[in-house]
Every structure is written in C-alpha cells, then in structure tokens.
C-alpha positions in Angstrom: 30.0 -155.0 61.7 33.6 -156.3 59.5 33.4 -152.5 58.7 33.9 -152.2 62.3 35.2 -154.5 64.2 38.2 -157.0 63.5 38.9 -160.7 65.0 42.9 -160.7 66.6 44.7 -164.4 66.0 43.9 -165.0 69.3 39.8 -164.6 69.0 39.4 -161.3 71.0 36.9 -158.6 69.5 38.5 -154.9 68.7 37.2 -151.7 67.4 38.8 -148.4 66.4 37.8 -145.8 69.1 35.7 -142.6 68.6 37.4 -138.6 68.6 39.8 -139.4 66.0 39.0 -137.9 63.3 40.2 -134.4 63.0 41.1 -131.7 65.5 44.5 -132.5 67.4 46.1 -129.9 67.9 43.7 -128.6 71.1 43.8 -132.5 72.7 46.8 -133.2 75.2 49.1 -135.8 74.0 48.0 -137.7 77.0 44.6 -138.3 75.7 45.9 -138.5 71.7 48.3 -141.8 72.8 45.0 -143.3 74.0 42.6 -142.6 71.0 46.4 -144.4 69.3 45.1 -148.0 70.4 42.3 -149.5 69.6 40.0 -151.0 72.5 39.3 -154.8 73.0 35.6 -155.7 73.6 34.6 -157.6 76.0 31.2 -159.7 77.9 27.6 -160.1 76.5 28.8 -157.7 73.3 31.7 -159.2 72.1 30.1 -162.4 72.4 28.0 -161.5 69.7 30.2 -160.0 67.5 32.5 -163.4 67.5 29.0 -164.8 66.5 28.2 -162.4 63.6 31.7 -162.4 62.3 31.9 -165.9 62.4 31.9 -167.1 58.7 28.7 -169.1 57.6 27.9 -172.9 57.8 30.1 -173.7 61.5 
C-alpha cells in the first residue's frame, strides 16, 4: 500500500490520479491540469489506509 498511497503531515491519505501515463496530446488543458493534482481519500477507505500504513507496534 505504501507504493500507492502517502500520508501527509496533517494525516490525510493522498493518491496519484489514474490516466496519467501517456497520450496527453489529445486531452484538453483543463483535464491535464486536473490530473496533475493528487487526489485525497476520505471516509472509511481513508481510515483503512491510515491503519495499514501506520508503523507496527503503535
């Protein structure tokens, strides 16, 4: 999971958005700029990810 998610200094779980690999020529500039921003995970999924990424023994 640490390969896909990161915990910020404030404790939020973030991830890289999909469809950012290649073929950007035909996409609108607005869409490309939206994909540059990392996504923030909320709700039960965020809680689960935070528990999984917490160091062992804490």
